[in-house]
C-alpha positions, 0 to 999 in steps of 0.5 A: 302182613302179607295180602296171602296171609290176611286171606288165609286167616279170614278163610280159617276164621270163617271155617271154625265159625261154621264148625262151632254153629254146625256143633251148636245146631245139632246139639240143640236138635238132639235136645229137642229129639231127646225131649220128644222121644221122652215125651212119647213114652207111655206111663209104666203100668203097674200090675198088682196082685193080692198076696196069696199065702196058701202056698206058704208052709204050715207052721201048724202042729199036732202036738197034744198039750197036757192036761195041766196046761189046758187046765190053767186056761180052758179052750186057749189056743197054743202056739208051739215051738220045738226046743229040741229032742232028747232020748225020744222025748220032744220038749216044747215051748208055748204060748197062748194066743192072747199072750196071758201065759208061757209054758215049757212042757212035753206031750204028757208033763207040764215042766214050768208056766208063768206069764214071763217064761222066755227062753234062749239057745246058748249056741248052736253046738249044744242044742239041748242047753238053753237059758230059761228066764222068768221074771228075775230068775234065770236057769241054765238048762241041759235037757240031758240032765234029769236034774236041769229039768226038774229044776224048771219046776222052780219057775212055775207058780202054782195055785197054792192050796186054799187059794183059787185063780181067777182070770179076766181077759176082755177085748175092747168094744172099739177094737178086738185088738186091744186087750186087757188081761188081769189074773189074781189069786184069792184066798178061800174063806177057809184061809185066816185072814182071807178078807183082809188078804182079798181087800189088800190085794185088790188095792195091789191091782188097783195101784197098777192103773194109777200114776202114768197113763198106761199108753203115753204117746210113742215119742214121750213114752221113756221122756215125759210121762203125763200124770193122772189120779186113778184111784177113783174106784167106788166099788167094794174091794172085795167084789173082784169082779167089780174090781177087774171091770174097773181096771179094764175100763179104765185101760180101755178109756186111756187107750180112746183117750190116746189113740181114738176108737177108729181102727186105722189109728190104732196100732196093731196090737195094744195089751195090758196084763196085771198077774197076781200070784200067791208065793208064800203064806203063813199066819204072819204074812202073804207074799204075792209075785207081781208081774204086769206087761204092757205093749203100747205099739213100737219095737217092744213093750215093757214089763215088771216083776217084783215081790209084794207082801202083806202083814196079816197080824198088823193088816199092813203092806210090807217092804221086801 
């Protein structure tokens, strides 16, 4: 290699080395500048304001609730939805705010009422046709058909002659979001075997709080019930108020054991509903509809609906 080539190689190597050094220096300066810039940025300032729902559209309605419905729950506050309007008649669906019962009615007539009554639209093309459910019963009702409307009455369980419907609605003393609702049809003294029937129906109601704790933790709701003995009722079975208080006290004790008494530890709502309605009676036996509904927090609650019967001759429960 000639001396000229050697000198040119040395010069090129020197220029490359200088260029690389300059690039690395600029990179370091940029990094320093970037961090310096970030350090100079002020913390973001967030503004908070209280939620104002005064501008929301009101859902209140001035619908007149028929006297039959008000008689079921005197003084109740109702939440009302419109199902549809046919030939100038508006059909409505209502639930009382404590979720004790549901009803379908017009402003003048109660058509159906039951603690498990729900409805669903069948499609958007025929808004007058709905699916109505009450426990295990299901009807497809077209409000344009008078005969379909009349079928709704079969979903109701009105008080039978000679019987009286009692309701006990209590809220826990540690939180008014925890509710226990009990409803029982008791026979009047004029009914044959009224005392035996009254004691039997009390045992059926008490049996709803035996077995699994009514409020298992959300994780174990469907996996691992903790079994407890709830057969400790010591009162008189024909003392309906004592029975009702025992059921409510036991439920509230379960809630307290599971969640505690502090408001912040409790779910937004907790309730237990037990309904026993007399559906059929003769000298040989009596049949009740037993409905229970529990909400323990979470996405949804769970309910049961069944028939229970009593043999008035042999004074024992019957298998339905």
